C-alpha positions in Angstrom: 5.3 251.5 105.8 3.6 248.3 107.0 0.3 246.9 105.9 -0.2 249.3 102.9 2.2 251.6 101.1 1.9 255.3 100.3 -1.5 256.9 100.2 -3.2 253.5 100.9 -1.5 253.3 104.3 -3.9 252.5 107.0 -2.5 255.3 109.2 -2.0 257.9 106.5 -2.6 261.5 107.7 -4.7 262.2 104.6 -7.1 259.3 105.3 -10.7 260.3 106.2 -11.8 260.3 109.8 -15.2 259.6 111.3 -16.1 263.3 111.1 -15.3 263.3 107.4 -17.6 260.4 106.7 -20.4 262.0 108.8 -20.0 265.3 106.9 -20.1 263.6 103.5 -22.7 260.9 104.1 -25.3 262.4 106.3 -27.5 265.5 106.6 -28.5 267.6 109.6 -26.0 266.1 112.0 -26.6 267.2 115.6 -23.8 266.2 118.0 -24.5 265.1 121.6 -21.9 265.8 124.3 -21.2 264.5 127.8 -21.9 261.3 129.6 -24.2 262.8 132.2 -21.8 261.8 134.9 -18.3 263.2 134.7 -17.8 265.1 131.5 -17.2 264.8 127.7 -14.6 263.1 125.6 -14.0 264.4 122.0 -12.4 261.1 121.0 -15.9 259.7 120.6 -18.2 261.6 118.4 -21.9 260.8 118.6 -25.2 262.4 117.4 -28.4 262.1 115.4 -28.5 262.8 111.7 -30.5 261.9 108.6 -29.5 259.4 105.9 -31.7 259.2 102.8 -34.3 261.2 104.7 -34.4 258.8 107.7 -33.2 259.6 111.3 -30.4 257.5 112.5 -27.8 257.6 115.3 -24.1 257.7 114.3 -21.1 257.1 116.6 -17.4 257.1 115.8 -13.9 257.3 117.0 -12.3 260.6 116.1 -8.6 261.1 115.6 -6.9 264.5 115.2 -4.7 264.4 112.1 -4.4 268.0 110.9 -2.0 269.1 113.6 -0.1 268.0 116.7 -2.5 270.1 118.8 -5.5 268.5 117.2 -4.0 265.0 117.9 -3.6 265.9 121.5 -7.1 267.3 121.7 -8.6 264.0 120.5 -6.0 261.9 122.4 -5.0 260.3 119.1 -8.5 258.7 118.9 -8.1 256.7 122.2 -11.4 257.2 124.1 -11.7 257.8 127.8 -14.5 256.3 129.9 -16.6 259.5 129.3 -16.5 258.7 125.6 -17.9 255.2 126.0 -20.5 256.3 128.4 -21.6 259.0 125.9 -21.8 256.3 123.2 -23.8 254.1 125.5 -26.1 257.0 126.1 -26.5 257.5 122.4 -27.4 253.9 121.6 -30.0 253.7 124.4 -31.7 256.8 122.9 -31.5 255.2 119.5 -33.3 252.2 120.9 -36.0 254.4 122.6 -36.8 256.2 119.3 -36.3 253.1 117.1 -33.4 254.5 115.1 -30.7 252.3 113.5 -27.1 252.9 114.6 -24.0 253.3 112.5 -20.6 253.1 114.2 -17.3 254.1 112.6 -14.3 252.3 114.1 -10.9 254.0 114.0 -8.7 253.6 117.1 -5.6 251.9 118.3 -7.3 251.2 121.6 -8.9 252.8 124.5 -7.2 255.4 126.8 -4.9 253.4 129.1 -3.7 256.1 131.3 -4.2 256.0 135.1 -6.9 258.6 135.0 -8.9 256.5 132.6 -8.8 253.5 135.0 -9.7 255.7 137.9 -12.8 256.9 136.0 -13.9 253.3 135.3 -12.6 252.5 131.8 -13.1 248.7 132.0 -16.6 249.1 133.4 -17.5 251.6 130.7 -16.3 249.3 127.9 -18.0 246.3 129.5 -21.4 248.2 129.7 -21.0 249.3 126.1 -20.5 245.7 125.0 -23.4 244.5 127.0 -25.8 247.1 125.8 -24.9 246.8 122.1 -25.3 243.0 122.3 -28.9 243.3 123.3 -29.9 246.5 121.5 -33.4 246.2 119.9 -32.4 248.3 116.8 -30.0 247.3 114.0 -26.3 248.3 114.3 -23.9 248.6 111.4 -20.2 248.8 112.5 -17.6 249.9 109.9 -13.9 249.8 110.4 -12.6 252.8 108.4 -8.9 252.7 109.2 -7.7 250.7 112.2 -9.4 249.0 115.0 -7.6 247.4 117.9 -8.2 246.1 121.4 -11.3 246.6 123.5 -11.4 250.2 122.5 -12.5 249.2 119.0 -14.6 246.2 120.0 -16.7 248.5 122.1 -18.2 249.9 118.9 -17.9 246.6 117.0 -20.8 244.6 118.3 -23.1 245.1 115.3 -25.6 243.1 113.3 -23.1 243.6 110.5 -19.4 244.4 110.7 -17.9 245.9 107.5 -14.3 247.0 106.7 -12.8 249.3 104.2 -10.4 247.3 102.0 -7.2 248.7 103.4 -8.3 248.9 107.1 -7.1 246.6 109.9 -8.9 245.0 112.8 -7.3 243.0 115.6 -7.0 242.4 119.3 -4.0 244.7 119.6 -1.8 246.9 117.3 1.0 245.1 115.4 3.6 247.0 117.4 2.2 245.8 120.7 1.9 242.3 119.4 5.5 242.3 118.3 6.6 243.6 121.6 4.7 240.9 123.5 5.5 238.0 121.1 9.1 238.7 120.3 10.1 241.5 122.6 11.0 243.4 119.5 9.0 246.4 118.2 10.8 246.2 114.8 9.1 242.9 113.8 5.9 244.7 112.9 5.6 243.1 109.4 6.0 239.6 110.9 3.2 240.5 113.4 0.9 241.7 110.6 1.4 238.4 108.7 0.8 236.3 111.8 -2.1 238.2 113.3 -4.3 238.0 110.1 -5.7 241.5 110.7 -6.3 242.5 107.1 -9.8 242.7 105.6 -9.2 239.8 103.2 -8.1 237.6 106.1 -10.9 238.5 108.4 -13.7 237.9 105.9 -12.3 234.4 105.2 -12.5 233.7 108.9 -16.0 235.1 109.2 -15.0 237.9 111.6 -16.4 240.5 109.3 -19.4 240.5 106.9 -18.3 242.7 104.0 -15.3 244.4 102.5 -15.9 247.9 101.0 -13.6 248.4 98.0 -11.4 251.5 98.2 -10.4 253.8 95.4 -6.7 254.2 94.4 -6.1 257.2 96.7 -8.6 257.5 99.5 -8.0 260.9 101.1 -10.1 263.6 102.7 -9.9 265.5 99.4 -10.8 262.6 97.2 -13.5 261.0 99.3 -16.3 263.0 97.6 -15.6 261.1 94.4 -15.4 257.8 96.4 -18.8 258.5 98.1 -20.4 259.9 95.0 -22.8 256.9 94.6 -24.1 257.4 98.1 -25.7 260.6 99.4 -25.6 262.7 96.3 -27.8 260.3 94.3 -30.4 259.8 97.0 -33.2 262.2 97.5 -36.8 262.4 98.7 -39.4 265.1 99.0 -38.1 267.9 101.2 -34.5 266.6 101.0 -31.7 267.9 98.9 -32.2 268.4 95.2 -31.1 265.5 93.0 -27.6 265.6 91.5 -26.8 265.7 87.8 -27.2 261.9 87.6 -30.8 262.2 88.8 -31.9 265.2 86.7 -32.7 263.3 83.5 -34.7 260.7 85.5 -36.4 262.8 88.1 -39.1 264.1 85.8 -40.0 260.6 84.7 -40.4 259.5 88.3 -42.4 262.5 89.4 -44.8 261.9 86.5 -45.4 258.3 87.5 -47.1 258.4 90.9 -47.3 254.6 91.1 -43.5 254.3 90.9 -42.3 254.3 94.4 -38.7 253.4 93.9 -36.3 253.6 91.0 -33.1 251.5 91.2 -30.6 251.4 88.5 -27.8 248.8 88.0 -29.6 246.5 90.4 -27.4 243.7 91.8 -25.4 242.4 94.7 -28.1 242.7 97.4 -28.1 239.9 99.9 -31.6 240.0 101.3 -30.6 237.6 104.1 -28.8 240.6 105.8 -32.1 242.3 106.5 -34.6 241.2 109.0 -36.1 244.6 109.9 -38.1 246.7 107.5 -36.6 250.0 108.7 -33.1 248.5 108.4 -33.8 247.5 104.8 -35.2 250.9 103.9 -32.4 252.9 105.5 -29.4 250.8 104.4 -30.6 249.7 100.9 -28.7 252.6 99.3 -25.4 251.4 100.9 -25.4 248.1 99.0 -23.7 248.3 95.6 -26.2 250.3 93.6 -25.6 253.4 91.6 -28.8 255.3 91.9 -32.0 255.2 94.0 -34.7 257.8 93.5 -37.6 257.9 96.0 -40.8 259.7 94.9 -42.5 262.0 97.3 -45.2 259.4 97.8 -42.9 256.8 99.2 -44.3 255.1 102.3 -42.2 254.4 105.4 -41.7 250.7 104.9 -40.3 248.6 102.1 -43.5 246.6 102.2 -45.3 249.6 100.6 -43.2 249.5 97.4 -45.5 248.9 94.5 -43.2 249.1 91.5 -39.5 248.7 91.0 -37.8 250.2 87.9 -34.5 248.7 86.8 -32.0 249.9 84.3 -31.7 247.2 81.7 -28.5 246.7 79.6 -28.6 243.0 79.2 -29.7 239.6 80.6 -27.3 240.0 83.6 -29.3 243.0 84.8 -32.5 241.0 85.2 -33.9 241.1 88.7 -34.7 238.1 90.9 -38.1 239.5 91.6 -39.0 236.6 93.9 -36.8 238.2 96.6 -38.6 241.5 96.2 -42.0 239.8 96.4 -41.0 238.2 99.7 -40.2 241.6 101.2 -43.1 243.4 99.7 -45.6 240.8 100.9 -47.3 240.9 97.5 -46.5 240.8 93.8 -44.2 243.7 92.8 -44.4 245.1 89.3 -41.0 245.1 87.7 -40.4 247.7 85.0 -37.2 247.7 83.1 -35.9 251.0 81.9 -33.6 252.0 79.1 -33.4 255.5 77.8 -37.0 256.7 77.6 -38.5 253.3 77.3 -40.3 251.2 79.9 -40.6 247.5 79.7 -42.8 245.3 81.8 -41.7 241.9 83.2 -43.9 239.8 80.9 -42.1 240.6 77.7 -38.6 240.9 79.1 -37.1 238.0 77.0 -38.0 239.9 73.8 -36.5 243.0 75.3 -33.2 241.3 76.2 -32.8 240.0 72.6 -33.4 243.5 71.2 -31.1 245.2 73.6 -28.3 242.7 72.9 -28.7 243.1 69.2 -28.6 246.9 69.6 -31.9 247.3 67.8 -34.1 249.0 70.4 -35.5 251.9 68.4 -38.7 250.0 67.8 -39.3 249.1 71.5 
């Protein structure tokens, strides 16, 4: 197989689809159908859902992988004009109600049959590109398997474009490139090397903004373990109960009304990515953190955070609180947490020494 071997192959049947990510990442998904003009296209899935208790709009290419009949039903993930018009309808509604948008990209290209052209394929894609480029709400586009041609780009005009580690993203599929370049479909591997369509190549060129590491075998069956740090460790009042990771900490948080956010294993957050308060609040959990607990008193905006609690194992876990102060608009109280102990920022140097020496019983 080209690009990746075995279970890591970009086109593996077992690889999760957009529906799988929607099912595992979001709550209360409500699908919208139809373009209000000529019909519906199942190759584009779109709807409203909740992520970390907040309403967002999600759109994705959908492939049929479970059977030949399913592949035909979804047209192998190649959307017709109705699909792009439905997606355009979805993002305009997201803008109206001030909801961020997440797009999952997974297509070898748009439907290129005669019927698609007759129904206005090129115009539908062009309008999608135009509307995404000026949308007033944040857009996060994620390439989950393969993205090729204008069919992928139509969902790729985001404030941020991320890729799974083993995904590919290019102007055309390697087979098509080989056919055009050398008139030989068998030179696929040469096409892959020349096109620079892998995530490691694209981030070097600045085409994408982030690579999401993959586990050894990312399949529909194993993705629950892969996504374990995302939805199952986020909860708020009225949402799903905390998972086992949260149980030993939830009582502490609930007993401390002034603690609006608890974040463990803090690190790796590039605050320059966020210019919108809602965007920061909604997508903060997707940046490399292991646990976020939100108390029932949490206000809507990040500027309302009063106290940040950080799991402290050593000096490398110390927060750059100046960044938090900027986004809070005022001084944030940083409290370091280890076991059942709370440490305030002022005496952190002493705490670090005790933690590194292993003598923290007296703290």
